[in-house]
N, C-alpha and C positions, 0 to 999 in steps of 0.2 A: 396208729397205735398197734404195737405188736402184742399178740396174745400168746402166752407161753403156757402150755398145759403141763399137768403133773408129770407125765412120762418124760417130757423134755427137761423139766426141772430136775428130776431125779438123775437123769443122765449127765447133767451139767455139774453136779455137785462133787467136790472132793472134800471128804470129811475133815481131814487135817487142815485144809485151807479155811474151811468154815470156822473151825476152832480159833485159828489165828485172827480171822476177821472179827470175831466176837471180842477178842482182847482189844483190838483197835477201836471197836465201837465203845467199849466201856471207858477206855482211856480218853477218847474224844469227849465223851459225856462228862467225865470227871473234870476235865480241863475247862469246861464251860464253852466248848466249841459248837454245841448243838442246841437247837431249839426243840425240846422234846416235851410237849404238853402232857399234863396228867391224862391217863386213859379215860375213855367214856365207856360206860357199861350199860347194857340193856338186859333186863331179866324178863323172860317169858314164862310166867308162873305156871300156866296150865301144862307146860312141857318140862318144867323144872330145868329150863335151858338158860344159858347166859351167853351174851355176845360181847366181845371186847373190841374196841376200836382204838388204835394207837397210831401215832404219826411222829415224824421227825424230819428235821432239815439240818445238815451240817453246813455252817457258814463257809462259803467258797466252793461248795459242792455243786455238782451238775444236776442233782435230782432232789426232790422231796418224796416222802413215802406216806401212804395211808394203808393201814392193815385192818381188815375185818376178820375176826376169827370167832366161831361159835362152837359151843358144846351142847349137844342135845342127847341126854342120857336115854330118852325113849327110843332112840334109833336102834338100840341093841335088839329090842323086840321086833323091829321092822327089818332086821337083817342089813342095816345100813351102818356106815361108820358114825361114831358119835361126834366127830369133829368135822368142820368144814370151814371154808373161808377163802380169802384172796388177798393179794397185795397189789397196790397200784403205785407205779412210779410216774411222777410228773416232772416236767422240765422246770428247773429252778430259774430259767431265763425267761420263758414265755408262759408258763403255767399249763402248757398243753400236755395231755396224757401221752406218755411215752410207751409204757408197757403195762399190761395187766397180767399178773402172774396168778393163774388159776390153780393154786397149789393145794386146794381142798384142806387147808389148815396145816399141811405137812411142814412148811417152812417155820411156822411158829413152834411146832413141837421140836423140830430139829435144832433151831437156834437155842431153845431152852436147854436141851441136853448138851449142846456144844458149850454154852456158857458155864454150866456146872462142871463139865470135864476140864475146861480151861482153868477154872479156879483150883481144881485138884492139882493140876500141873503147876500152877503158879505158887501154890502152897508147898510144893516139893513133896507131895505124897508119893509113897512107894508101896501102897497097899496091894496085896495079892487077893484080898477079899473085898467085895462090894455088897452092901446091903441096900435093898430098895423097898420102900413102902409104896404100894400101888402095883396094879397089874394091867394097866391099860397101855395105850400106844406110847405114852411117855416113858413108862418103865422099860419098854423094849429099846427105845432110843437112848435112854440113859446108859443101859448096858453097852450098847454099840459104841457110843461116843467115849465112854470111860475106857473101853478097851483100846481106843486110839492112843491114850496117854499113859496107860498102866499095863503091866504084865499080869493080868488077872488070872487067878487060878480057880476062884470060887465066887459065885453070886448067890445071895440069899434073898428071896422074894416073899413078901407078905402082902396079902390083900384080904378084903372082907368076904369074898366069894371064892370058896375052894376050887370050883370048876374053872373060874377065870384065872386063878393063880396057876393051876396046872397047865392050862393052855399057854399062858405067858411063859412058864418055865420051859415048856417044850419048844416054844418059838425062839427063846433066847439061846437054849442049848443048840438048836439048829443053826442059829446065826453065828454063834461063837463055839465051834466044835471042840476047841481045846480047853474050854472052861467047864467046870462042874457047876451045875445050876440046881439049887435046892429050894423047896418050899418051906418057909418058916411058919411056925404055929402061932406066932404073936409078934408085935413090934419089939417087945422086949427080947425075944430070941434073936431077931435081926441084930439088935444092939450088942448081944453077947457074941455073935458070930463075926461081926465086922466092925472096924473102927472108921470106915468110910461109908457114910449112909446118905442116900438121896430119898427125900420124902416127896412123893408125887401123887397126892390124893386130893380129893375135894372136901376133906374133913372140916368140920366146924367145931371140933373139940380135940384137945391134945392127944396124940397117939404115943408120944415119947415123953418120959419124965427124966429129970436130971439123973436120978438114981439108976436109971437103966443103962447109962452110958459108961463106957470104959475110958480111963485116962487117955488123952491123945486122940479122941474121936473128933472127926470133922463131919458136920452135917450140911448138906446143900438142901435147903427147904424151898421147893419150887411150886408147891401146891397152893399156898395162900396168896391169891392175887386179886382178892375182892373183899369188901367189908364182911366181917363175920367168919371168914375162913381161918382155921388154925390147925397146925399139925404138931407144934412143939409147946410144951408147958413153958410158961413165961420164965420160970426159974432157969431154964437152959440158957436163954438169952441173957438173963441177969448175971449169971455166973460164968459165962463164956470168957475165956482168956482173950479171944479175938472174935469180935462181932463185925461181920462184913455185910454190906447191903448193896444192891445194885443202884438204888437211889434212896437216900434217906427220906426225902419228901414223899416218895411213892410208897415206901415200906411203912412209914408211919400211918398211912391211910389204908393201905391194902394188904400189907404183908404181915409176917409174924410180929413185927414191931408194933403193930396197932394194939397188941395185947401186952406189951412190955415197954410202955413209953418211958419208964424210968431209966431204961438202958439206952435210949436214943442218943444221948450225948457221947456215948462211947463208940458209936457205930462209925466204921470207916468205909467209904465208898470203894467198891471193888476195883474200879479203874484207878483210883489213887493208890491202892495197894499194889497194883501191877506195876506202876511207875516207880514207887518208892515204898517198899515193904517196911513197916515199923517193926521194932523188936517186940516179941511177945513170948509168953511161956508156952512152948510147944508140947509140954506135958499136960496142958490143960485142954479144955474143949474149945473148938472153933466152930462157928456157924456162919453160913452165908444165906441171907434172906433175899431170895430172888422173886421179884414180882413181874419181870419181863418188861423191857423198855422198847419204846418206839424206835430208838436209835439202833437197836439190834435188828429190828425189821428192816430199817433203811439199809443197813450194811449187807444183810443177806439178800435183799431184793436187788441191790446194785450188783452184787456178785453174780447172782443168777442171770440177770439181764446181760451183763458183760460176757458171761460164758456162753449164753445162747445166741447172742447177736451174730449175724452172718459176717 
């Protein structure tokens, strides 16, 4: 079994290629080509930590994947990263372990940002301004990956802790030197400054209301990935001109859709949209509810292994 460390993983990645792989993953999922079970979650209450386990196999593929990714908020005080994890590729022929990707949770964060950027591209967005709710690792990656598909001029970032927002602002400005990066005073200000918004927090109550949004706004909601999490008021999903989900079944249980079940029948899976976009009112609001799929982990793990193999 090959063990691939984070440094080698980072060196093997081409961001544009990862974005394309995520499109392939969602299309395969929507076509029913993949066995992708519902995620398993563990909560470690005394640390306020959560661990997600996801898996997938594409019929006819060479590998199956198992991913473990955890978030430990208390690591901030320890001077450690809040995220960690690994991905395991196994042979679909023999069951033998093929590769352990010791990615420390990086691939989960990256593929999440890649999927959101990919959907902005598929929707034909031409935004020069990006708004981000959240100031963690995911916020930085969302900025980086959206810059792959858009000619960004401004990024507006909001978070609950001003010091963390300022550090995130500085980091993003250094990462994207041609882009002006600002700290916003509230989620509502982000919505006034940008019509392309990514929500990447662990919130358990709505941060955005429908009245906050400008006509033509698109929101990629990536934070709600477990029961009880919520970043968007249910009215946003209920009144969206286009409601996308990575997986209807998963979003109904874990995503924003768990709080807006009446809108579930209107939800279009993102992979199906990529293959055959339906007509919709582009002057209205669009939302993509992302919970993170095991098939995305499979596709990015395969990609890393193939790129790192001798």
